[in-house]
C-alpha positions as CSV (number, residue, x, y, z in Angstrom):
1,M,12.8,5.7,-24.7
2,K,12.1,8.6,-22.4
3,T,14.7,9.7,-19.7
4,Y,13.1,11.2,-16.6
5,Q,14.6,13.6,-14.1
6,Y,13.8,13.7,-10.4
7,Y,11.6,16.4,-8.9
8,A,12.5,18.7,-6.1
9,G,11.5,22.3,-5.2
10,G,9.2,22.6,-8.1
11,N,11.9,21.8,-10.7
12,W,13.4,18.8,-12.5
13,H,17.0,17.7,-11.8
14,D,19.5,15.3,-13.2
15,P,20.9,12.9,-10.5
16,A,24.2,13.9,-8.9
17,T,25.5,10.4,-9.8
18,G,24.9,11.0,-13.5
19,Q,23.4,7.5,-13.5
20,W,20.0,6.2,-14.5
21,I,18.0,3.0,-13.9
22,D,16.3,1.2,-16.8
23,S,12.6,0.6,-16.4
24,E,11.2,-2.4,-18.3
25,N,7.7,-2.9,-19.7
26,P,6.9,-6.3,-18.3
27,A,4.4,-7.0,-21.0
28,L,7.2,-7.0,-23.5
29,G,10.3,-7.5,-21.4
30,E,11.9,-4.4,-22.9
31,V,13.4,-1.2,-21.5
32,W,11.0,1.7,-22.3
33,A,12.1,4.5,-19.9
34,R,15.0,5.5,-17.6
35,V,14.7,7.1,-14.1
36,P,17.4,8.8,-12.0
37,D,19.6,6.8,-9.6
38,C,19.6,9.4,-6.8
39,N,22.1,9.6,-3.9
40,A,22.3,11.4,-0.6
41,D,23.0,14.8,-2.3
42,D,19.7,14.5,-4.3
43,I,17.9,13.4,-1.1
44,N,19.2,16.5,0.7
45,R,18.0,18.8,-2.1
46,A,14.5,17.3,-2.0
47,V,14.2,17.3,1.8
48,Q,15.4,20.8,2.1
49,A,12.9,21.9,-0.5
50,A,10.1,20.2,1.5
51,R,11.4,21.8,4.8
52,G,11.5,25.2,3.2
53,C,7.9,24.8,2.0
54,Y,6.9,23.9,5.5
55,D,9.1,26.1,7.6
56,Q,9.5,29.3,5.5
57,G,7.1,28.8,2.6
58,P,3.4,29.0,2.5
59,W,2.4,25.5,3.5
60,G,3.2,25.5,7.2
61,R,1.5,28.9,7.6
62,M,-1.6,28.2,5.4
63,Q,-5.0,28.1,7.0
64,P,-6.7,24.7,7.0
65,A,-9.5,25.7,4.6
66,E,-7.0,27.1,2.1
67,R,-4.9,23.9,2.4
68,G,-8.1,22.0,1.6
69,R,-8.6,24.0,-1.6
70,V,-5.0,23.1,-2.7
71,I,-5.7,19.4,-2.0
72,T,-9.0,19.6,-4.0
73,R,-7.0,20.9,-7.0
74,I,-4.8,17.9,-6.8
75,G,-7.8,15.6,-7.0
76,D,-9.2,17.5,-9.9
77,V,-6.0,17.3,-11.9
78,I,-5.6,13.6,-11.3
79,T,-9.1,12.9,-12.4
80,K,-8.6,14.9,-15.6
81,N,-5.4,13.0,-16.4
82,A,-6.5,9.6,-15.2
83,E,-6.2,7.9,-18.6
84,R,-2.7,9.3,-19.2
85,L,-1.5,8.2,-15.8
86,G,-3.1,4.8,-16.1
87,E,-1.5,4.1,-19.4
88,V,1.9,5.0,-18.1
89,E,1.5,2.8,-15.0
90,T,0.4,-0.1,-17.2
91,R,3.5,0.2,-19.3
92,D,5.7,0.5,-16.2
93,N,4.4,-2.4,-14.1
94,G,1.9,-4.3,-16.3
95,K,-1.2,-3.7,-14.2
96,L,-4.5,-3.8,-16.2
97,P,-5.8,-0.3,-17.2
98,K,-9.3,-1.3,-16.0
99,N,-7.7,-1.8,-12.5
100,I,-6.1,1.7,-12.6
101,T,-7.9,4.3,-14.6
102,P,-11.5,3.9,-13.2
103,S,-10.3,4.1,-9.6
104,L,-8.2,7.2,-10.5
105,K,-11.5,8.8,-11.6
106,S,-13.4,7.7,-8.5
107,W,-12.6,6.3,-5.1
108,Q,-8.9,6.9,-5.2
109,T,-9.1,10.6,-6.1
110,D,-12.1,10.9,-3.8
111,S,-9.5,10.5,-1.1
112,F,-8.3,14.0,-1.9
113,Y,-11.8,15.4,-1.6
114,Y,-12.4,13.5,1.6
115,Y,-9.2,14.8,3.2
116,A,-9.6,18.3,1.8
117,G,-12.9,18.4,3.7
118,M,-11.2,17.1,6.8
119,C,-8.6,19.9,6.9
120,D,-10.8,22.4,8.7
121,K,-12.8,19.9,10.7
122,F,-10.0,18.1,12.6
123,E,-10.7,19.3,16.1
124,G,-8.6,19.4,19.3
125,S,-10.1,18.5,22.6
126,L,-10.5,19.9,26.1
127,L,-9.6,17.5,28.9
128,P,-11.6,17.6,32.2
129,T,-8.6,17.4,34.6
130,E,-8.8,17.8,38.3
131,V,-6.1,20.5,38.5
132,P,-7.7,23.7,39.8
133,D,-7.5,27.0,37.8
134,M,-6.0,25.2,34.8
135,L,-7.2,24.6,31.3
136,N,-5.7,21.6,29.5
137,Y,-6.3,21.1,25.8
138,L,-4.9,18.9,23.0
139,R,-3.7,20.0,19.6
140,W,-2.9,17.8,16.6
141,E,0.1,19.2,14.7
142,P,2.0,18.0,11.5
143,F,5.4,16.5,11.7
144,G,6.7,18.9,9.0
145,V,8.5,16.7,6.4
146,C,7.3,13.1,5.8
147,A,8.9,10.5,3.6
148,L,6.4,8.4,1.6
149,I,7.9,5.1,0.3
150,T,5.7,3.2,-2.1
151,A,5.7,-0.3,-3.7
152,W,5.9,-1.4,-7.3
153,N,2.6,-3.3,-7.5
154,S,0.4,-0.2,-7.4
155,P,2.5,2.9,-7.3
156,L,-0.2,5.5,-7.8
157,G,-2.8,3.8,-5.6
158,V,-0.4,3.3,-2.7
159,L,0.9,6.8,-3.0
160,I,-2.6,8.4,-3.0
161,C,-3.5,6.5,0.2
162,K,-0.5,8.2,1.9
163,L,-0.3,11.6,0.1
164,A,-3.9,12.9,0.7
165,P,-3.9,12.5,4.5
166,A,-0.2,13.6,4.8
167,L,-1.0,16.9,3.1
168,A,-4.3,17.3,4.9
169,A,-2.4,17.0,8.2
170,G,-0.2,19.9,7.0
171,N,3.0,18.1,6.0
172,A,5.3,18.6,3.0
173,V,6.5,15.3,1.5
174,V,9.4,13.5,-0.2
175,I,8.2,10.5,-2.2
176,K,10.4,7.5,-3.0
177,P,8.8,5.0,-5.4
178,S,10.2,1.5,-6.0
179,E,13.1,1.4,-8.5
180,H,11.0,-1.2,-10.4
181,A,8.1,1.2,-11.1
182,S,8.9,4.9,-10.7
183,V,7.6,6.3,-13.9
184,S,4.0,6.8,-13.1
185,T,4.9,8.8,-9.9
186,L,7.2,11.1,-11.9
187,E,4.5,11.4,-14.5
188,L,2.1,12.5,-11.7
189,M,4.5,15.3,-10.8
190,S,4.4,16.4,-14.4
191,V,0.6,16.6,-14.6
192,L,0.4,18.3,-11.2
193,Q,2.0,21.3,-12.7
194,E,-1.6,22.3,-13.6
195,A,-2.5,22.4,-9.9
196,D,-0.4,25.4,-9.0
197,L,1.2,23.8,-5.9
198,P,3.6,25.6,-3.6
199,E,7.2,24.9,-4.5
200,G,8.6,22.1,-2.4
201,L,5.3,20.7,-1.3
202,L,5.8,17.5,-3.3
203,N,9.2,16.1,-4.2
204,V,10.1,12.7,-5.8
205,V,13.5,11.0,-5.7
206,T,14.1,7.6,-7.3
207,G,16.6,4.9,-6.9
208,Y,17.5,1.8,-4.9
209,G,16.6,1.1,-1.3
210,K,20.2,1.2,0.0
211,S,21.4,4.3,-1.9
212,T,18.2,6.3,-2.0
213,G,15.6,4.9,0.5
214,E,18.0,4.6,3.4
215,P,19.4,8.2,3.3
216,L,15.9,9.5,2.9
217,V,14.7,7.7,6.0
218,D,17.9,8.6,7.8
219,H,17.8,12.3,6.9
220,P,17.4,14.3,10.2
221,D,14.8,16.7,8.7
222,V,12.5,13.8,7.8
223,R,10.4,13.4,10.9
224,M,8.0,10.6,10.0
225,V,8.0,7.8,7.5
226,S,5.2,5.9,5.8
227,F,6.3,2.7,4.1
228,T,4.6,0.1,1.9
229,G,6.5,-3.0,0.8
230,G,7.7,-6.3,1.9
231,I,8.8,-7.3,5.4
232,P,12.6,-7.1,4.6
233,G,12.3,-3.6,3.3
234,G,10.0,-2.7,6.2
235,R,12.5,-4.0,8.8
236,A,15.3,-2.0,7.1
237,A,13.3,1.2,7.1
238,A,12.3,0.7,10.8
239,E,15.9,0.1,11.8
240,V,17.2,3.2,10.1
241,A,14.3,5.3,11.5
242,A,15.1,4.0,15.0
243,R,18.5,5.7,14.9
244,Q,16.7,9.0,15.3
245,V,13.6,7.6,17.1
246,K,11.3,8.8,14.3
247,P,7.8,7.1,13.9
248,V,7.1,4.8,11.0
249,V,3.8,3.6,9.6
250,M,4.1,0.3,7.8
251,E,1.8,-1.7,5.5
252,L,3.7,-4.8,4.7
253,G,3.0,-8.3,3.2
254,G,0.3,-10.9,3.9
255,K,-0.6,-14.5,3.5
256,S,-4.3,-13.9,3.8
257,P,-6.7,-16.8,4.4
258,Q,-10.0,-17.3,2.7
259,I,-12.1,-19.5,4.9
260,I,-14.9,-21.4,3.1
261,L,-17.4,-22.9,5.5
262,S,-19.5,-25.9,4.7
263,D,-22.7,-23.8,4.5
264,A,-21.3,-21.2,2.1
265,D,-22.9,-20.3,-1.2
266,M,-20.2,-22.2,-3.2
267,D,-20.6,-20.3,-6.5
268,L,-20.3,-17.0,-4.6
269,A,-17.3,-18.3,-2.6
270,V,-15.4,-19.6,-5.6
271,N,-15.9,-16.4,-7.7
272,G,-14.9,-14.3,-4.7
273,V,-11.8,-16.3,-3.9
274,I,-10.7,-16.1,-7.5
275,S,-11.5,-12.4,-7.7
276,G,-9.4,-11.9,-4.6
277,I,-6.1,-12.9,-6.2
278,F,-6.0,-13.7,-9.9
279,P,-7.2,-10.5,-11.7
280,A,-4.4,-8.6,-10.0
281,T,-1.9,-11.4,-10.9
282,G,-1.6,-12.0,-7.1
283,Q,0.4,-8.8,-6.8
284,S,-1.6,-7.3,-3.9
285,C,-0.7,-7.3,-0.2
286,I,-4.2,-8.5,0.7
287,S,-4.4,-11.3,-1.9
288,G,-6.2,-14.3,-0.5
289,S,-3.7,-16.9,-1.3
290,R,-4.5,-19.5,1.4
291,I,-7.8,-21.2,0.7
292,L,-9.1,-23.0,3.8
293,V,-11.9,-25.3,2.9
294,H,-14.1,-27.5,5.1
295,Q,-13.0,-31.1,4.5
296,S,-16.5,-32.1,3.3
297,Q,-16.2,-29.6,0.4
298,I,-12.6,-29.9,-0.5
299,Q,-13.0,-31.9,-3.8
300,N,-16.0,-29.8,-4.8
301,I,-14.2,-26.5,-4.2
302,T,-10.9,-27.5,-5.8
303,E,-12.7,-28.7,-9.0
304,R,-14.7,-25.4,-9.2
305,L,-11.6,-23.3,-8.6
306,V,-9.6,-25.1,-11.3
307,D,-12.6,-24.8,-13.7
308,V,-13.1,-21.1,-13.3
309,A,-9.4,-20.1,-13.0
310,S,-8.4,-22.1,-16.1
311,R,-10.6,-19.9,-18.2
312,A,-8.6,-16.7,-17.4
313,R,-7.3,-14.9,-20.5
314,V,-3.6,-14.2,-19.8
315,G,-2.0,-11.5,-22.0
316,D,-0.9,-8.0,-22.9
317,P,-2.5,-5.6,-20.3
318,L,-3.3,-3.1,-23.1
319,D,-5.5,-5.7,-24.8
320,P,-9.1,-5.1,-23.6
321,A,-9.7,-8.9,-23.7
322,T,-6.9,-9.6,-21.2
323,Q,-8.1,-10.7,-17.7
324,V,-4.7,-11.5,-16.1
325,G,-1.6,-9.4,-17.0
326,P,2.1,-10.0,-16.5
327,I,4.3,-10.2,-13.4
328,A,5.5,-6.6,-12.8
329,N,9.3,-7.1,-13.2
330,R,11.9,-9.7,-14.1
331,P,13.3,-10.3,-10.7
332,H,9.9,-11.0,-9.2
333,Y,8.9,-13.2,-12.2
334,D,12.0,-15.4,-11.5
335,K,11.0,-15.4,-7.8
336,V,7.5,-16.7,-8.5
337,H,8.9,-19.4,-10.7
338,R,11.2,-20.5,-8.0
339,D,8.3,-20.6,-5.5
340,I,6.4,-22.9,-7.8
341,E,9.4,-25.2,-8.3
342,N,10.1,-25.3,-4.6
343,A,6.5,-26.3,-3.9
344,L,6.6,-29.1,-6.4
345,A,9.9,-30.3,-4.9
346,A,8.3,-30.3,-1.5
347,G,5.6,-32.6,-2.7
348,A,2.7,-30.2,-3.3
349,E,0.1,-31.3,-5.9
350,L,-0.2,-29.0,-8.8
351,L,-3.8,-28.8,-9.9
352,L,-3.4,-25.9,-12.3
353,D,-0.1,-24.8,-13.8
354,G,0.1,-21.1,-14.9
355,R,3.6,-21.3,-16.3
356,G,3.8,-20.9,-20.0
357,K,0.5,-19.1,-20.3
358,G,0.3,-15.8,-22.2
359,P,2.5,-14.3,-24.8
360,D,6.0,-15.7,-25.3
361,Q,7.5,-12.2,-24.9
362,G,7.1,-10.7,-21.4
363,Y,6.8,-12.0,-17.9
364,Y,3.6,-14.0,-17.8
365,I,2.4,-16.6,-15.3
366,G,-1.3,-17.6,-15.3
367,P,-3.4,-18.7,-12.3
368,T,-1.7,-21.5,-10.4
369,I,-3.4,-23.8,-7.9
370,F,-1.8,-26.2,-5.4
371,S,-3.2,-28.7,-2.9
372,G,-1.9,-31.6,-0.9
373,V,0.0,-29.6,1.7
374,T,-0.5,-28.7,5.3
375,N,-0.7,-25.2,6.8
376,D,2.9,-25.4,8.2
377,T,4.6,-25.8,4.8
378,R,6.6,-23.1,3.1
379,L,3.9,-22.7,0.4
380,A,1.3,-22.0,3.0
381,Q,3.4,-19.7,5.2
382,E,5.5,-17.6,2.8
383,E,4.1,-14.8,0.6
384,V,4.5,-15.6,-3.1
385,F,3.0,-12.3,-4.3
386,G,2.0,-13.9,-7.5
387,P,-1.0,-15.8,-9.0
388,V,-0.5,-18.8,-6.8
389,V,-2.9,-20.3,-4.3
390,V,-2.9,-23.3,-2.0
391,V,-6.1,-25.2,-1.0
392,I,-6.0,-26.7,2.5
393,P,-8.7,-28.7,4.3
394,Y,-9.8,-28.1,7.9
395,A,-12.1,-30.2,10.2
396,D,-14.1,-27.6,12.2
397,E,-14.5,-23.9,12.9
398,D,-11.9,-23.9,15.7
399,E,-9.3,-25.5,13.4
400,A,-10.1,-23.0,10.6
401,V,-9.5,-20.1,12.9
402,R,-6.3,-21.6,14.3
403,M,-5.0,-22.2,10.8
404,A,-5.9,-18.7,9.7
405,N,-4.0,-17.2,12.6
406,D,-1.0,-19.6,12.3
407,T,1.1,-17.2,10.3
408,V,3.5,-14.2,11.0
409,Y,1.2,-12.1,8.9
410,G,-2.2,-10.5,9.7
411,L,-3.2,-8.2,6.9
412,A,-6.6,-9.5,5.7
413,A,-8.9,-12.5,5.8
414,G,-12.1,-13.7,4.1
415,I,-15.0,-15.6,5.5
416,W,-17.6,-17.3,3.3
417,T,-20.8,-18.5,5.0
418,Q,-24.5,-18.0,5.1
419,D,-24.6,-18.0,8.9
420,V,-24.2,-14.3,10.0
421,N,-23.7,-15.2,13.6
422,K,-20.9,-17.6,12.8
423,A,-19.3,-15.0,10.5
424,I,-19.3,-12.4,13.3
425,R,-18.0,-14.8,15.8
426,M,-15.1,-15.9,13.5
427,A,-14.3,-12.3,12.5
428,E,-13.7,-11.4,16.2
429,R,-11.3,-14.3,16.5
430,I,-9.2,-13.8,13.4
431,Q,-6.0,-11.8,13.8
432,A,-6.1,-9.5,10.8
433,G,-6.5,-5.8,10.1
434,T,-9.3,-6.3,7.6
435,V,-11.9,-9.1,7.6
436,Y,-14.2,-9.6,4.6
437,I,-17.5,-11.5,5.0
438,N,-19.0,-12.9,1.7
439,N,-16.9,-10.4,-0.3
440,Y,-13.3,-9.6,-0.9
441,F,-11.0,-6.8,-2.0
442,N,-13.3,-3.9,-1.2
443,A,-11.8,-0.6,0.0
444,A,-13.0,3.0,0.8
445,T,-11.3,6.2,1.8
446,Q,-13.3,6.3,5.0
447,S,-12.2,2.8,6.1
448,P,-8.8,2.4,7.8
449,V,-6.4,-0.2,6.5
450,G,-3.4,-1.9,8.1
451,G,-2.0,-5.1,9.5
452,F,-1.5,-7.1,12.7
453,K,1.8,-8.8,13.6
454,Q,4.4,-8.6,10.8
455,S,2.0,-7.2,8.3
456,G,2.7,-3.8,9.8
457,Y,1.5,-1.2,12.2
458,G,-0.3,2.1,12.0
459,R,-3.2,2.7,9.7
460,E,-3.9,4.3,6.3
461,A,-7.2,5.9,5.2
462,G,-10.0,7.2,7.3
463,F,-9.7,9.4,10.4
464,E,-6.9,7.2,11.7
465,G,-4.9,7.6,8.5
466,M,-4.7,11.3,9.0
467,R,-3.9,11.0,12.7
468,C,-0.8,8.9,11.8
469,F,0.7,12.0,10.1
470,M,0.3,14.2,13.2
471,H,1.8,14.8,16.6
472,T,-0.3,15.2,19.8
473,K,0.5,18.3,21.8
474,S,-0.9,18.9,25.3
475,V,-1.2,22.5,26.4
476,W,-1.7,23.7,30.0
477,L,-3.1,27.2,30.5
478,A,-3.4,28.7,33.9
479,T,-6.8,30.5,34.2
480,N,-5.9,32.1,37.5
481,P,-2.1,32.4,37.6
482,N,-0.8,32.0,41.1
483,Q,2.7,30.6,41.4
484,P,3.9,30.6,45.0
485,D,7.5,31.1,45.9
486,P,9.0,27.6,45.7
487,F,11.7,28.4,48.4
488,P,10.1,30.7,50.9
489,A,12.4,32.2,53.5
C-alpha cells in the first residue's frame, strides 16, 4: 500500500494533521493507498504557493506565447504517461481503462494544445462609445489563484477540463479532488515533474469537503472556484464563496432524458440509450437515465433494452473482457442499492435486476431497468448516478418535451428521430445545456459544456470555458486630455 503526500510549491508534504484517508480499490473492496487528510494550514501553504507563483513568480509576468509553450509541455507529458495514469485511476475508482487511457492520448490532452494555442490569440476589444476624445477598450485578465474542485467519477477527465483553460487564462491553481478518488490527481503531479513547471503553478490538497474543501473555497486569496460534483456539494461551495462574493462555475448533477420518437431508428436508439449510461456504470453527470418512449413503442423498446443490456459483461475493470465495471466506492454502492430498494417499495416494475452481477468481491451492480412509474416519482426525479434507468411512456411531442423539462436538472438530453425538422424543433424547447440528436455522450474541447437550472452555471470547454477564468476590465483613455475646473470661481 502506497502512502501519498500532498503537493504544494513544487514539493511534497505530510498533512499538518498527521492523518491519512484510506483509498479503496472498488474492484476488490480493499484499501490500496492512503492520501493526506489536509486542514486549513495545508490549504494556506498551497494557496500561498499559488499566489507567489502568480504575484511574484514567473507565471503572472509570463508572455502569453511562453505560457502556451508551458501548457503544451503539460499535454506532452500526460500523453506520454497516459497508460500509467489510466491504470492508477482504474485502481482508485474502478473506471474501465478503455474509457480513460485512449482519451488521455487524444481529445482530453488535446485540450492543452487547444488552449495553449489560445493563449496569444485571446483579444480584447475597442468599444465605439459616443464620448468624444476618449478611447474605451476591454481587457480580459486572470483572477490570480483559482480553486479547482473535482469529482470521484472521472478525476483526471474533469480536472483537465478545468486545468487547461484556467492556466491558459493566466491563473495559478489549487486542486482539491474527491476524498474517494484522489490518487490519480496526485500521480499526475508526480509525472508532471517532467514538464519543468514553475513552482507553485499547480498545487493539490486532499481531504474531506468540510475540513479541506470549505477552507479552500473560503481562503481570501482564492478568487474564483470551479466545482464539479453533486447538488449538495455545489450548494455548500456556493454558500462559502458568497461570504467573499467570489465567482463560482458549477457543473452539477443531472437526470437527463432520452426521448425516443415513434419514427426513430429503433436499433440505433436502443444502442445509443444503452451506450449513454451503462458502459460508464451510470457514473456520469450526463447519463441518460430517463427513457421517454412514445406509447406505441413502449413494449418494443423495453424488450430491446432488456435484451441488449442483459448481455453486458460485469466484472473487474482490468479484465479486457469487462464491459461494465464496479461502483466507484462503498458509500455510493450502498446508496445505489437503497435507490433500487426504494423504487421497488414504491411500486416500480423491475425489468432487469443488476444486483448480484459481477464478482463476489468488490462493489458491483449491473444494468438495471425499471418501468411502471410516472415522471413525478422519486425514481424519475432524483439522480441515482448508477447503472439504473427508468422507462416512461408519453403520448405526443408536447408531452415528451414537458416531461423532459419537468425536473430540477438541465444538464443534457437525447432525441432519437429520423425527422430532422422535428429534432431541431424539440431541441429548441428542451431546457438543457447539451442536446444530442441521434447520438449521445460526445464531447470536444471546442464545445462548451454546462447546465441549466440546478445542474449548474457557467461553462467549461471552448472559448466560453476560458472566459470563465477571467475578469473583464474596461479602460478609458483620454485621447485629448482636457479636464475643466469642476468648481470655477
